[in-house]
N, C-alpha and C positions, 0 to 999 in steps of 0.2 A: 222131532227123535231119532235115528236112525237106527234100529235094532238091528241082530241077527237074521232075524224072521224077512224083515226087508230086505237086505241084504241076497238072504236065500231063493227070491222069487225070482223066475222070469218074464219080468212084463216087457206088451211087444211096443206098446205105447205111448212115449211122454209127454206127458201132460206140461209144456213150458210156461211160466208165469214171471215174466219179468214184475220185478216191484222194486220205485223209489220213494220212500217213507210212508209206505203204505199200515203203518204199524196199526190202525184203529178196524182196519176192514181185511189184512190176510187171514183172521185166522177166522173169521166167517167164512169168507170165499173157501176156503182152504175144508173145511168142515161140511159147504156145503158138495162139493166135489167128491171129497169124501165119503159122502154119504151115495151116492147114488153108482161112481165106478165101480169097477168089480178089482181089486186089488192082486189077481193073478195075470191081466189082462194090461191093465197100467201101472205105472207111477207118473205119482206128480214132482217136478225138480219146481225148485221157486230161486230166483238168477236175482241176489238184490245187488243193485247197480249205488254207490255213492251216497247209502243210507245215510242219514245218525238220527234214527229214530229206533225202535228196537221190534223192524221188520224182522229181520232174523232171527230172534231171540222167541217171536211170535210162532215164528213158522217153524222153528226145531222141536215144538212142543207137542210137534203132529207127527205122525206114525210119512214125510217125506222129506225128499232127499233136498235140503238147501246150499247154495254157491254164491260166497257172495266177489264182489269186484269192486274198484276204488272208480272205476272208471265209469260214468256217471251217462245213461244214455237208455234206451228203448232196445237195441242192438246190441251193445254189452252186457245189459244184462239177462238175455236171452242168451245170447252165446257161452256166457258163462257158466250156468246152468244145462247147455247142453254137454260141453262138456265135459264137466262131473257128473252127468247124467252115466253120458258115454264110456266113462272109464268104470263107473259101476257097476255098471248095464248092459254090455253089447248088446242081450240080446234086445235089443227097442230098435225097429225098423221101420217106425215114422215117428215123429213130431208133429205135437198140437198145441197152438198157441192160445193163450187164453189170459181173456184182462186178467190182475190182479186188484179192482176194485172193486169188481161186485157186479158190472156190468154185462155179461155173460151170464147168460142162464145154461145151470146143470145140464138140463134139457135138452139144450143146442149141440152140448160137448159132445153126448152121447148119440146124439144124430150125423154130427160130425166127422166122428171118429168109426160108425155103421160105412160111411161112404168106402175107406181104406179096403175092408172086403168085398167094393166092388170094382174095385182094379182102378182108381181112380189117386195119380199121385200127388194133385193138387184140391184141396177144397176149399171155398173159402164159405162161409158168413156172409149171407150180404145183410145188411142193416136196410137198406135205403128202396128197397120195395117194398116192405110192407107200414103200407099208412100206421099201424100202431104204433106203432115207434118213432112218430109223432109226438106223441107225449113226455119221451124221454131224451129224445134228441130236438137240441134248436135248431131253426130254419137252418142258420150258418152252417151249421156241422152237417145237417142232410145236404148240403147243395154241396159244401167242395166236398165231400166224402163221393159223392155221385160225380164228382166234375173231376176229380183226381181217377177216378174209377173210369173215366172217357177216356180222358190224355194217358195212363197207361193201358189201355184199348189203343190204341190210337200208334201209339210205340209199337206195341208186340203185336195188333194182327190180329190179336182176337177183345169181343166183350166182356166187358168188365162194370158193374155197377155198383160197384164200392172198393173203401180201402180199408175192408176192416181189421181189427185184431183179431177177431177168429177164424180158425184157418189150421190145414190140417197140411203136412207135405212131409211127403216120402223119405226118408233119410238120405238114400242116392242119390233123390235128384238137388238137393238138401247140398249134402257134400260135393255135386255137380255143381251147382252156383257159388258158393263157397262167399257166402255175401261180405261188401265191403262197407256197404249205409251202416251205421253200427246207430246213429240218431233218426232222427226224422228221419230216412230214407228207406230203414227198413223195411217197411210192407210193399213198398212199391216197388222196389228192385226184385223182392222176392215171387213179384208178379207177372214182370215181364219177362223175369230171367225165365220163367218155367213156359211159359208160349213159348217165348225161345228156343228150351230146350226141348220143345215139343212135348210135352208134359202130358196125361192126361187131366182135364179140369174140370171140373162140376161146380159150380153154384147152389148152395143151399140156402134160402131164407129163413134168417135168425132174431130172436126176440132182443132186443136191446133193452139194458134195466137200467134204472137208475146207478149213481155209481153207490155205494153202501154207507159209506160215512169220509170226511177227511176233504181234498178238494182238487176238484177237476186241475188236472194240467195239461189237457188239450182243448177237446171240449168244453164248451161254459165262460171261452176266455174272451176277448175282446176284438171284438172287428179288425182291428190292426195286428193282438198279436195271433190269431187265426188267418189275414194273412200275410205275416213274415214267415209259422210255420207252411202255409199251404205253398211261399215260394222256395223257401228249402224242397218239400219234398217234390215238385215240381222240376229242379232241379239237379235230384238225387236221382226223379226218372229218366231225363236226358241223357246223363251220365251213363244208366245201364242201358240206354238204349246203344249208345255209340260201342260200348264194350261187346254188347252183343249186334250191331248190325251186320255181320256178316256170315250170322247163324242161316240155316236155310227154314222152312215149313216151320210155321207156330202149329201151336196144340191144337187140339180140339177142340170144344167147348159142349159145354152139355148144362142148361139150367133145371134146377131141380124145383116144382112149385112144392112138391111136399114131400114127407120123410120118407119117400120111397124111389129106388134108386133107379134107372136105366139096367140093361145087364153086365152084365161086369165083360173084360176084356176076356177074350180066348187064346188062348199059345196057339201057334198054327203048329 
C-alpha cells in the first residue's frame, strides 16, 4: 500500500526484492525487513516477475513499492523494481538486493547496508565461508556457488567466494554496468563488471536461512537442473568478460571477517 507518507520520504537505500510466485512467504519477508529498517533511510521495492499467484497483492498490503513485469527472470524483476523505484524516489543512491524467499537474514541486510557508509561501491554477502550455512544449503549448492565465485574471479581478476543474492551496488556503478543478463546471469555479470569498472569491493560473511515456505527455484533442485543452471551462469560470465575485456585495472578487494569494516575511502 503506497501512501502519501511514503511518497514524502527521501530514502537513500533501495531494498530490491525480485519475486516470482512467492505469495506464501513474501508477506513475512517484508514484515521482517520493515521491523528492522529505518523508514527514513530505506525503501523496499518488490519486482514481481511473471507471477501467477497473489505475490503482488500481498506485497501491496505493506508500505512498500511494488512493480510488475510479464517477463520472467531474476534480472527482469530487479530491473523493473529499480526503474519504478527510481522514478518515485530519485534520492535513492544505493541498491541492496535481497532474496524474496526469506533466505536472507534481515540482520545481515543491515550489516551490508552499513558498508555503504564506509565508501564501498559493491558489497557481496558471502555464504560459502560460514560452515553454519551448510545446514541450510545443500552440498551441491555450496559447491556450485563457490565454484562460480572462482569463475567470476578468474574472469575479473579479483577473488570472489560466492555468487550470493544479498549484495549492495552503488547506483552510479549500477548505471555504469547497465546489466544485460536478465535471467540466471544477473548476479555474475554484476560481479565481473564491478571489478572491471574499478569499484571498491568488499565481501561480508552472511547467514543463509531455509526458505520460509513455497518451492525452491534454484538451490535444492536436481543435479541435472543444477548443472543446467550452472552452465547458463558460466556462459553469462564469459559474455560479460568479452564485453569488458578491454577495461583496465580491476577493483581493490576487501574481505571482512566481522561486522566491522575497513577505513572508508577519503577523497583527495
